C-alpha positions in Angstrom: 0.5 4.6 12.6 3.4 3.9 15.0 7.0 4.5 13.8 10.0 2.6 15.3 13.4 3.5 14.0 16.9 3.5 15.5 19.0 6.6 15.3 21.4 5.4 12.5 18.5 4.2 10.3 16.6 7.4 10.9 19.6 9.4 9.6 19.8 7.2 6.5 16.1 7.6 5.8 16.3 11.4 6.2 18.8 11.5 3.3 16.4 9.9 0.9 14.4 11.8 -1.7 10.6 11.9 -1.0 7.8 13.1 -3.2 4.2 13.9 -2.6 1.9 11.0 -3.7 -0.4 13.1 -5.9 2.1 13.7 -8.7 3.0 10.0 -8.7 -0.7 9.1 -9.3 -1.1 11.7 -12.0 2.1 10.7 -13.7 1.5 6.9 -13.7 -2.2 6.3 -13.7 -2.7 6.2 -17.5 0.4 4.0 -18.2 -0.5 1.6 -15.3 -4.0 1.3 -16.9 -2.3 0.3 -20.2 -0.1 -2.3 -18.4 -3.1 -3.7 -16.5 -5.2 -4.0 -19.7 -2.2 -5.6 -21.6 -2.4 -2.8 -24.2 -0.3 -2.9 -27.3 1.1 0.5 -26.3 3.2 -1.2 -23.6 4.0 -4.5 -25.2 7.6 -3.3 -25.8 8.2 -2.8 -22.0 10.3 -5.3 -20.3 9.0 -7.1 -17.2 11.3 -5.0 -15.0 10.0 -1.7 -16.6 6.4 -2.7 -16.0 7.2 -3.7 -12.4 8.8 -0.3 -11.8 5.8 1.6 -13.1 3.4 -0.6 -11.1 5.4 -0.4 -7.8 5.8 3.4 -8.1 2.1 3.8 -8.7 1.2 1.4 -5.8 3.5 3.2 -3.5 1.9 6.5 -4.5 -1.6 5.3 -4.1 -0.9 3.7 -0.7 0.7 6.9 0.6 -2.1 9.0 -0.9 -4.8 7.0 0.8 -3.0 6.8 4.1 -2.6 10.6 4.0 -6.3 10.9 3.5 -7.2 8.4 6.3 -4.7 9.8 8.8 -5.6 13.4 8.1 -9.3 12.5 8.6 -8.4 11.0 12.0 -6.3 14.1 13.1 -8.2 17.0 11.6 -6.8 19.5 14.1 -3.2 18.8 13.1 -1.1 19.9 10.1 0.2 16.7 8.5 2.4 16.1 5.5 2.9 12.6 4.0 5.4 11.9 1.2 7.0 8.7 -0.2 10.4 7.4 -1.4 9.5 5.0 -4.2 12.9 3.2 -4.5 14.2 0.3 -2.5 15.8 1.0 0.8 17.7 -2.1 2.1 15.2 -4.9 1.9 12.1 -2.8 1.7 10.3 -1.5 -1.4 9.5 2.0 -0.4 9.4 4.4 2.5 6.6 6.6 3.7 7.5 9.8 5.5 5.2 11.7 7.9 5.5 15.1 9.5 2.9 16.2 12.0 2.9 19.9 12.9 6.4 20.9 13.9 7.5 17.5 15.1 10.4 15.6 13.6 9.8 13.5 10.5 8.7 9.9 11.1 9.3 7.0 8.7 7.6 3.7 7.9 9.2 0.9 5.8 6.8 -0.7 3.3 6.9 -4.1 1.6 4.9 -4.3 -1.7 3.5 -7.7 -2.6 1.3 -8.9 -5.5 -1.3 -11.5 -6.0 -0.7 -12.3 -9.7 -3.5 -12.8 -12.2 -4.6 -16.3 -13.0 -2.8 -16.3 -16.3 0.5 -15.7 -14.6 0.0 -18.0 -11.6 -3.4 -19.6 -10.9 -2.0 -21.7 -8.0 -1.1 -19.0 -5.5 -4.0 -17.5 -3.4 -4.2 -14.4 -1.2 -4.0 -16.5 1.9 -0.8 -18.1 0.6 0.9 -14.7 0.4 -0.4 -13.8 3.9 0.9 -17.0 5.3 4.3 -16.2 3.8 4.4 -13.0 6.0 4.4 -14.9 9.2 7.3 -13.9 11.5 8.7 -11.5 8.9 8.8 -7.7 8.4 8.3 -6.9 12.0 6.7 -3.4 12.6 6.4 -2.8 8.9 3.5 -2.1 6.5 2.8 -4.8 4.0 0.6 -3.8 1.0 -0.7 -6.5 -1.4 -1.8 -5.5 -4.9 -4.6 -7.9 -5.9 -4.1 -8.3 -9.6 -7.2 -10.5 -10.3 -10.9 -10.2 -10.4 -12.0 -12.0 -7.2 -14.3 -11.4 -4.3 -12.4 -11.4 -1.0 -14.1 -12.6 2.1 -12.2 -10.6 4.7 -13.7 -12.6 7.6 -12.1 -15.8 6.3 -8.5 -14.4 6.1 -6.2 -16.0 8.7 -3.8 -13.4 10.2 -2.2 -15.5 13.0 1.6 -15.3 13.3 1.9 -11.9 11.7 4.4 -9.6 13.2 3.9 -6.8 10.7 2.3 -3.6 12.0 -0.3 -3.1 9.2 -1.7 -5.1 6.3 -3.4 -3.4 3.3 -5.1 -5.1 0.3 -5.6 -2.9 -2.8 -6.4 -3.2 -6.4 -8.8 -2.2 -9.2 -12.5 -3.2 -8.8 -14.7 -3.3 -11.9 -17.5 -1.6 -10.0 -15.7 0.6 -7.5 -12.5 1.7 -9.1 -9.3 1.5 -7.0 -10.1 0.3 -3.5 -8.0 -0.3 -0.3 -8.8 -2.4 2.7 -6.7 -2.9 5.8 -5.3 -1.4 9.0 -3.3 -2.4 12.1 -3.2 -6.1 12.7 -4.9 -6.1 16.1 -7.8 -4.1 14.6 -8.1 -6.6 11.7 -8.1 -9.5 14.0 -11.0 -7.9 15.9 -12.8 -7.5 12.6 -12.4 -3.8 12.1 -11.1 -2.9 8.6 -10.5 0.6 7.2 -11.8 1.0 3.6 -10.6 3.6 1.2 -11.5 4.2 -2.4 -11.2 6.8 -5.2 -14.6 8.2 -6.3 -14.5 10.5 -9.3 -10.9 11.2 -8.5 -11.7 12.0 -4.8 -10.6 9.9 -1.8 -13.2 8.4 0.5 -12.6 6.3 3.6 -14.5 4.7 6.4 -14.5 1.6 8.7 -16.4 -1.6 8.4 -16.9 -4.4 10.9 -16.3 -7.8 9.5 -18.2 -10.6 11.3 
């Protein structure tokens, strides 16, 4: 994960409030499940309220899995990752990383969603990815896949992307919450990081997509 920030923006980001991802997941997991299932318990929520819960949960899950993946890659280093779940400028959330005694580093994150078929059956995952071309330079983009589909990672077209990282995540009927993605050059070479929650524990690895 590479972090590029100018001095003024760095100072602004340092003033934001960051929280550990674990409490966010614990706080929001049950209510997000209710929203996802369309439960009567959340029928009184407005669209903006549902979106706020979902985006806070998504930001927490992304930060949590990145924390696990990066810690696994740098086992000899003391690393802390936290997240600011509110909008900052035109980004949806901010991930903060501290490695050892080094200064804090920040990454701006855009959260996108592939809506379920009932909401919009016309839009496809590739449509959303195409809309990222020449936008969000050096940022993370995470797309929540809110529909039951099989994604052929080898068929995704990633040309024209200037983002740093792309992540696809959502709830699988068989595997729970899963995350696929990584840095764009790695994805173009067919190497995807995979993360998932197994019995409440994070697991991660890498796959080669032909």
